[in-house]
N, C-alpha and C positions, 0 to 999 in steps of 0.2 A: 551587548546583545539587544535584540529587538524587544518590542512590547510583548508581554506575556500573553499566552493563549491557552485555553483549556484543552486537555486531551480529548480526542474523539470528535472535535468540533469540525464543522463544515458550514455552508450557508443556505438559506432559503427555507422553504417549508411548504407542506401541503396543509389540508384541513387538520387542525390540532384537536386531539382528544380532550375531554374535560379533565380538570384536576382530579375529580372523583375517580375517573377511570385509571389515571396514573397512580394515585395513592393506593387503589385496590390492588394494582399489580405489585407495587412496592411492598405492601403488607405481607406478601408471600415470603419476603426475604428479610424484612426489618420488623422490629417490635411495633405492634399496633398500639394506638392509632398513629398513622403517618400524616403529617401536615406538610403541604407545599407552601413555603413561606414566600418564595419568589420564583418566577419563571421567565427566562429570557431567551428569545430566539438566538441561535448561534449564527454568527456572521461567516462561518467557514464551511457550510454545507456545500458539497459538490454533487453528490449522488442522491442522498436521502435527507429528509428533514432532521434537524437536530435542535435541541434546546438544552439550556443549562438550568438545572433545578436546585434551589436551596430548600432542603427538607429538614424536618424535625421528626425523629422517631419517637415511639411511645415511651422509651426510656430516657428521653430528654436529649439524646445525642443529636447534634446537628452536623450535616454534611452537604457538600455540593456534588451533584451528579450530572452526567451527560446522558440525556435520553436520545436514542436514535431509533427512528421509525423505519424498519427494513421491510415493511409491508410492500409487496410488489406494486400496488396501485399508487404508492406514495413516491415512486421514483420521480425525481425532479426533471423538469422539461429539458434542461441542457444535457443531463445524463441520458435521457431517452433518445435525444437526437444523436448523441455519440454512439449509441448502440445500433443505429441504422436499421431499426425494425426488429432487432434481436430481442428475445424476451428478457425481462428483468432478471438479475441474478437470483439464484435460489437463496431465500432469506435464511435458511437453516445453515448456510455455509459459514457466515460470520458468527452465528450463534455457536456452532460447533467449534469454531476456532478457539474460543475461550476455554472450552474443555481441555484443549491441548495446551494452550498458552499459560493457563493459571498454574500448572504444575512445573513449568519449564524454567522459572526464575529469570525471565528475560526483561522484567521491568515494564511489561505491557500494562495498560490500565486494568485495574481490578474490576471484575464483573460483580455488580451488586445484585442484579435481578435480570430475568429474561422471560418473555412471554412469546409462545409460538402456538397459534391455533388457526382455525380456518379464516379468522378475520384479521388477525394482528400478528406482527413479528416485531417485537420491541426489545431493545437492549438498553440496560441502564449500567453505566460505567462510572468508575471513579473519575473525577475531574482532576487531571494532573496539571499543575501549573508549570509552565516552562516557555521556552522560545522555539518556534518552528525553525528547523535547521536552515531553511532557505533564507532566513533573516539573520543568521549568525555569521559573523565575519572571522571569528578566531579559528585558525587552522586546526588547533588542538581539538576543538569540538567536533569538527568533521572527521578527523582521524579516529576519535573515540567512537563515533557512529560506525565507521568502517570496521573497527575492531569488534564492536557489539555485533555487527552483522555476521562476521566470521564465527563468533561464538554461537549466535542463534542458529546458523546453518549447521554447525557441528552438533548442537543439542537436538535439532529436529531431524537429523539424518535418520535416526532410528524409526521414523514414521514415514519414510520416503515411499514405501510401497503400500501405504494405507489407502484403500480405494475410497475412503471418505473424502479425500481431496482430489478434485478433478485435475486433469492434465491442463497445462496452460495453452496458449494460442499458437503454438509452433506446429509445423512450419507455416510461413505465410502463404496465402493463395497468390502465386506469382501472376496468374492471368488477371485477377482482380486488381492487384497492385499496379501492374504496368498500365492497365486501362485507366486507373486513377491518376497515375503519375508516369507518363511515357518515358521520362529519363531513367526510370528504374529498370527498363529493359536491359540496359547495358550492364546492370549490376546483378542480373539473374544468376550468372555462374557463381558469383561471390555469395549470394543469398543461399543458393543450394548447398555450397560448401559449408557455410556457417550453420545451417540447419543440421547437416549431417554431423558436424563436429560437436554441436551441443547435444545431439541425441546420444553421443558416446561419452559425454562429460559427466562429472559428478552431479548427481541429483539429490535433492533433499525436499523438505517442505519449504516453499518460498512465500513471501508476502505477495508478490505479483505486481505491485505498483509502488515500490519503495522509493518514491521520489522524495526530495528533501522536504516538500510540503507535508509529507506524512510521517515526519520524524520530529519528535520534541526532544530538546535537551533540557533536563529538569535539574532540580537541586541534588547535591550529593553525587554528581556525575551520572545520574540516571539517564539512560537513552530509552525513549518510549516510542515505539512504532504504533501508529494509529491506523484505523480503517482497514480491517482485514477482510473486506468483501471479496478480494481476488486471491485469497489463499489457495495454493495449488501445490502439486508435487511436480518438480521440474528442475531444470538446470540452475544450480545455485547462483551462477554469475549473472542471471537476468536481474536479480535484485541489485547487485553491485553496479550493473550498467545503468539502472534507474537512479541509484543513489548518486552516481557521479555524472549524470547528464549535465552537459554544459562544461564539463571539465575533461572531456575525452582526449584532448591534445595538450594537457598540462605537462610541462617539463617534469620528467621523473615520475609522473602519475602517482603522487604521494598517497592518495586514498586507496588506490589499488595495492600499493606496497604495504600500507597499514593493514589492510584486509588479509593479504597473503601471509604476512609475518605473524598474524594472530591465529592462523590455522594450526592445528596440532601436527599435521603432516603436510606442509606446503608442497605443491607440485613444482616441478622445475620451472624456472622463470619463463623460458620460451613457451612452454606448454600453457602456462597460466595466461600469458599475454595473448596468445592466439585464441584461447577459449573466451577470454574477456572481449576481444575484438569481435568474435562471432556473436556474443550476446549483445554487444552494442549495435552491430549492424541490424540484427533482428528487432531490437528495440526501436531503432529509427524507422524500420520498415513498418512496424505496427502503427506508428503515428501517421505515416504516409498513406496507409490503407484505410484511414478513417473515412466515414461517409462524406460524400460531397456536400458542401454547404456548412459543415461543422468545423469549428475552430477549437483548438485546445485551450484550456484555461490559461490565463496569463503566465502562471508559474511554470507551465510546460510548453509555452510558445517559443519554438526555436526554429532555425532553418534545418529541419530534420533531413532534407535532401542533401544539403551540404555535408551534414554529419555522416550520412550514409556513404556519400562518395569518398569522404576522407577515410573512413574505415575500410571500405571496399578496396581502395588503393593499397592499404596496408596488407589486406588479406591476399590481394594479387591473384585471385582465381580467374 
């Protein structure tokens, strides 16, 4: 396995609040007085500032937390460019996610405290130690993550109609996409077919960006999904398309097989494969529609056009 990394981590940072402000927020949830013993910027932030905090509560308990600043003004420059002028995500979205996740038994980081007011949107999470899936070579760990995802989708299906969760980014704007990448014009029929197919497919509450960089494998077989900023209700297989990015043409598609086999009522193999191809094509299209001048982070840097053409050829629309 790779070097250990804390759950909830990403890189960078905006102006940091004082320790006094952080401890005041934590004292709403932990025995007072709370002391911050150490504070380290996280090297993993991609959208919002993160820091790792070693704290001591008033009862003497010591714990390590992840602090995430979801305040819209704190959005990091790279994430701001990726949004192409769109407003920052609603900070309440990820805060609400933990109301749902904490009772679901899915191994997500435990929420310690949260603050949401006109000035701040802060989230304090358990720091889970483990390896990011993108750095793990053992096939068994990847298959365990796929099985976890099937269980998560099954558990969260009961909330698929909850208006608290926005709809995802489907279908793509074909005019904007072909203007950005002219070769996508030939794929327009396949994209339209994929969007229609997913509209009719199984919907649940999805992570929205479940790439391997957002999945930790921790002790005891725990699979821990991080960064729920993009939680949404939508086609379940969008998450599997993200989890398997870079493996879409693997012989036998073992991760897809592990996911399908873990469903309580697996769909017919041909239906499942066609739905997954639709999700993969639309995932590639999303990256290709990114604002001009912006490049994906290294862990998501792929030849997405080649991936789109590969899947479109399988769809055959």
